[in-house]
C-alpha positions in Angstrom: 0.0 0.0 -0.1 1.3 3.4 -1.0 2.0 6.3 1.7 -0.9 8.4 0.2 -3.3 5.3 0.6 -2.2 4.8 4.0 -2.3 8.2 5.2 -6.1 8.6 3.4 -7.6 4.9 5.4 -5.9 6.7 8.6 -7.9 10.0 7.5 -11.2 7.7 7.1 -10.5 5.9 10.4 -10.1 8.8 12.6 -13.2 10.9 10.9 -15.5 7.8 11.5 -13.9 7.7 15.1 -14.4 11.1 15.7 -18.2 11.0 14.2 -18.6 8.2 17.0 -17.1 10.1 19.7 -19.5 13.4 19.0 -22.2 11.2 18.8 -21.4 9.3 22.0 -21.3 12.7 24.1 -25.2 13.1 22.9 -26.1 9.4 23.5 -28.3 9.7 26.5 -29.5 13.4 25.9 -30.8 12.9 22.2 -29.7 13.6 18.6 -27.0 15.9 16.5 -28.0 17.4 13.5 -25.9 16.9 10.2 -24.7 20.7 11.1 -23.4 20.3 14.4 -21.5 16.9 13.8 -19.9 18.7 10.8 -19.2 21.6 13.6 -17.7 19.0 15.7 -15.4 18.0 13.3 -13.8 21.1 12.3 -10.3 20.5 14.2 -9.9 17.6 11.5 -9.6 20.3 8.4 -11.7 18.3 6.1 -11.6 19.2 2.5 -15.7 19.1 2.4 -18.7 18.2 4.0 -18.6 15.1 1.5 -16.4 13.5 3.4 -18.6 13.6 6.5 -21.4 12.6 4.2 -19.6 9.3 3.1 -18.5 8.5 6.5 -21.7 9.1 7.9 -23.7 6.8 5.3 -20.8 4.1 6.1 -21.6 4.0 9.9 -25.4 4.2 9.0 -25.1 1.3 6.8 -23.1 -0.7 9.4 -25.7 -0.3 12.0 -23.5 2.2 14.4 -25.5 5.3 13.5 -29.1 6.0 13.5 -31.0 8.7 10.8 -33.8 9.7 13.3 -36.0 11.4 10.9 -39.3 10.3 10.1 -39.9 11.4 6.7 -37.4 9.7 4.1 -35.6 11.7 1.6 -34.8 15.0 3.4 -31.7 16.9 2.5 -28.7 16.5 4.6 -28.6 19.9 6.4 -32.1 18.7 7.7 -31.1 14.9 8.6 -30.7 14.2 12.6 -28.5 11.5 13.9 -28.4 9.6 16.8 -25.6 6.7 18.2 -27.5 3.1 18.5 -26.4 0.5 21.2 -24.1 -1.1 18.6 -22.4 2.2 17.9 -21.9 3.0 21.5 -20.2 -0.4 22.1 -17.8 0.4 18.8 -16.7 3.5 20.2 -16.4 2.2 24.1 -14.2 -0.6 22.5 -16.2 -3.6 23.8 -16.7 -4.4 20.2 -14.1 -3.9 17.3 -14.4 -2.9 13.7 -11.5 -3.2 11.6 -12.6 -0.2 9.5 -12.5 2.0 12.6 -9.2 1.1 14.2 -6.0 3.1 14.3 
């Protein structure tokens, strides 16, 4: 694997872990909007919101995060997310996912 690919894989894993960490803070309290998740990741200096969208999509497909809006096909700016119990286990390192490990 090239150095670029390794760096990219590391950034993807870090972004996914940071999303889980932000949602873990709100786990017992409530949900987070897409905008607040992006705001929680500003320290990563990501190139655009597309990175967050793709990683949130991955986390939702794996069952770690749940999109809680009732209406289907809402725009990204209106979506609200919540960490699932499975996602909390991944965040707390009770379960392991190779796509999120450092």
